[in-house]
Every structure is written in C-alpha cells, then in structure tokens.
N, C-alpha and C positions, 0 to 999 in steps of 0.2 A: 591518512586516508582522506580522499576527497569526496565530498558529498554534493550532489547536484540539488539545488533548491528551486522549486517552481512556485511562483506567486500567482494565484488565481484571483482575478477581480470579479468576474461574473461568469459563472459556468453552470451548466445543467448536466454535463456529461464529461467525464474524465476517463481516459483510457491510457494506461501506462504499459508499454511493451518493452521488452529487452531480452537479451540472451546472455547466458553465463556459461563459460567453458567449464564443464563438469569433470574433465580429465584430471584436474588437480585435487579433486575431493576424494577423501578416503572412503572406501566402501564400508558398508554397515555402520555408518555414522549419521546421526540426525543433524540436520542443519535448519536454520530459521531464515525466513524472509521477513523483513520488517519495513513497514511504511510508517514514517514519523510524521505526524500531523500536528500543526499548531494553528489556531484560529486567531485572527487579528480583526479589530474593528467589529462592525456588526455583521452578523450572519444569521440566516434563517433557513428553514426547511431542512435542517440536518437531522430532524427526527426520523426521516425516511431511511431505512437501512441501506447500507452500502455493501456491495458484494465484491470481495477480493477473490480473484481466481488466478491460480498458477497452473501451467501445463508442464508436467514432468517429461523427462526425456523419452519415456515409454508411451507418451501420448495421453496418459491419464491426467484428468483435471481434478484439482483439489480446490474447494471453495470454502470461504468463511464469510459470514454475514455479520457486520458490526454496525452499531449506531454511532455516528460522530457527534451526536448531540451532547455527549458526556465529556468531550474534549475541552479542557480548560483553556481559556484565552491566554495568549502570550506565554505559554509554557511549552517547553520542549520535553 
C-alpha cells in the first residue's frame, strides 16, 4: 500500500479532499477513515480543536472534533 505524506511548515488552514470508489465495498459493513499525524520540531497553537469532516455518498456529513495537542512528537 502506498501512503502519501504531506509536510507542513507553516499553516493555519488545511483542507484534504478526495474521492473513493465505493462500489468495491461490501454492503452493511463498517469502514474507517484514518488520518495519521506526527509532529516534528516545535509546534504551537494545536490546543485549538481540529474538525474532521467526511461527506458520505448520500450527502450526509459526519464530523469529529479532536485536539492534536496530545499527539506525541516523532511518533507514528
């Protein structure tokens, strides 16, 4: 499996968009979407909650709010 990695140097807004072909997914099965985050060097202001939103094929939006201040440095 290939994984794309983004390195952010100085940012106040990040929006990730994409599409996934759902025809290969089995009906009545739960799936997860994961964002893997690691912090390097100095970082600040991550005490502000981050909102993750996914839009489902039926148009319904699911949101989850997390704080990235608890992410350990240099750990995947």
